[in-house]
N, C-alpha and C positions, 0 to 999 in steps of 0.2 A: 761055102758061102759064095753067092754070085758076085761077079765083078761088075755086072750091069747096074746102072743107077737109073732111078725113075725121076722125072722132072720135079715131082713134089716131095722127094726125099729130103729130110733135114740133115744138115751137116753141122755138128756141134763143135764148139771151140771154147777152151778155157781162156780167160783173160785175167792176167795177174793184176794185183793192186799196185800198179806202177804208173806214175804220171805220164809216161810216154804212151800209154795205152788209153788213158782217160783224159778228157778235157775237164776244165773246172766246172762246167755246167752239167757234169755227170753223163755226157754223151761220149761215144766211142771215137777214138782217134784212128786215122787210116793206118797207123802203125800196126794194128792188129792183123792186117793182111799184107805186111811187108816182110820180106826175108832177104837174106844175103844171097847173091848170085850163086855162090858155091854150096849153099845149103840145100837140103831137100826142100820139097814144096811146103806149102802151108799145111800144118797138121790139123786134121779134123777127125771126128768120129762120126761115121755114117749111122743113120737110123736103121736101115736095112730091115724094113718090115716090122720092127718092134713098135709097140704103142709109145706115145710120147712119154707117159710116166715111166715106163720100163727103160727107155733110152736115157731119160733124165737121171734116173736112179744110178745107172751105170756111169754116166758122166760125172755125177756128183761124187761117186766113190773113187774116181781116179784122175779127174781133171782138177787143176788148181785154180782158185779164184772164182770170178763170176763166169756164168755160162751163157754163150750166145749161140744163135744158129742162123744159117742162111739156107736157102733151098738150092738144089742142084740146078734148077732152072735159072737162078741168078747167075750161076757160073757159066752156063751156056750162053746167056744173054750178053755177057761181057767177053766171051771168047776164050775162057779158061778151060782147062782140062782137069777133070776129077779122076783120080786113080785110086783104086782100092789097094792098099799096101799094108796088110796085117803085119804086126811086128811084136817083138818081145822087148820090154823095157824093165830092167831090174827084176827079172824073174816073173814078170806078169805078161802073159800073151794077150794082146788086144786084137781080136779078130775084126773089129770095126774100124781100126785105124785106116785113114785114107789121107790123100794129099791133093791140094789144089796147085796146079802148075800153070804157068803162062801158056805153054804149048807143049807139043810132044818132045821137044829137045831143049826147052828153056824152063827152069823152075821159077825164077824170080818174076813175080807179077809186075806188070806195067803200072805206073802211077794211076792211069785211068781205071784199070781193073781193080786196084786196091780201093780207090775212091768209090767205085760202083758197089763193090761188095760191102764196104762199110756202110754205105747208105741203105743197104737192104738188110743189114744185120738186126736181129731182134734179140733183146736181152731177156732171157728166161729165168735167170737166177742172178740177182745182184748182190754181191758181197763186198764191194769196194768200200773201204773206210777212209780213203784219202781226203775226201771233202766233207766229212761229217762234222 
């Protein structure tokens, strides 16, 4: 699989049913793009040439909660770095796993980067039951 990303490539992320990730008006909190400085980057699954239904099927089968996406171009616009990082989790190899980093040597996104990416995020599968 190629490590190169295209500007219109979708990056999917699961969002848990937790009040730190959702506002009462059912919009996303910037917390979805925040990580601890010592953590890896923000985990996402790249689309990598798959159709949207194919990528969503894969995401729904292994991501937890609601599913959102942003575009690689959004990451470029706010100065983040997207890295292809395939990995194995609990015996499952995810060839699409990628991470969003602040820069080449810092993983934690800046507040403005988190805010920007949250403003661009599209909810494609809503399963949050917090405010029903």
